[in-house]
N, C-alpha and C positions, 0 to 999 in steps of 0.2 A: 284228945289223942292226936299225936303228931303224925303226918302222913309220912310214908317211907320215901326217901330220896333216891331216886334211881340216876345213875350216871346218864348224862345227855349222850344220844346216840346219833350217829351221822351215817347215811347211806353212801356207799362208794360202788360204783360200777367199774370193774376191771375185765379186760379181756384176756383169756388164757387159752392155751392150745387145747384142741379137743382131747388129746391124749392126757393132759394134765386134769381136765375135768372128769375124764373116766376114772383115774386114779383117785381123785378126791372123792368121787361118788362111791367107789369101792371101799376106800379107807372109812368114809363116813358110816356106810352100812355096817362094816366090821366093827367099828367102835360104838356104834349106836349113838352117834353125835350128828348134828346137821353140819352140812358143808360149810355154812357161814361160821359155825363155832370152830371148825378146824382152820378155816382160813384166818380168823381173828387170833386163834391160838399161835399159829405159825408167824404172823406178823408181830405179835407181841414178843414171841421168842427171838426172832431176828433183830428187833429193835434193841432188845436187852443185850444181844451179842454185840451189836454196833456200838451201843452206849459204853459197854464194858471195854472195848477196844479204844474207844476215844479217851476214856478215863486212864487206861493204862498208858497210853501215848503221852498224855499230859503229865502223869506222874514220872514218866521216864525223863521227859524234858525238865521238869523241876528238879529231879535229882541230879541230872547232869549239870544244870546250872548251879546247884548247890556244890557239887563237887568242884566245879571250877572256881567258885568262890572260896571254898575251903583250901584249895591249892594256893590261891592267890594270898590268903591269909598266912598259911604256913610259910610261904616264901618271904612275906613281910617280916616274919619272926625268926628267920633262919639263923641270922647272926646273933640274935639275942639268946637263943638257945645254946650257942656254942660258948658263950661267955661264962657259963656255970661250970664248964669243964676245968 
């Protein structure tokens, strides 16, 4: 039998305001989850948002660079296109 592989975990100590701790405790009780699970989920969600924004910015830059290249190519062939008229 093969043992189950669990993801490696790391402990992280973070200081937050008392008010935020109270909100987390209330939400954890309401959802029936541990505070650490809520924090982990929140971090994962925020990281996904940041990664998506970075990806979108890279795509935007790539499209803009491609547009510039396309304009240059069309400029190079501007006179060739008018020869067929």
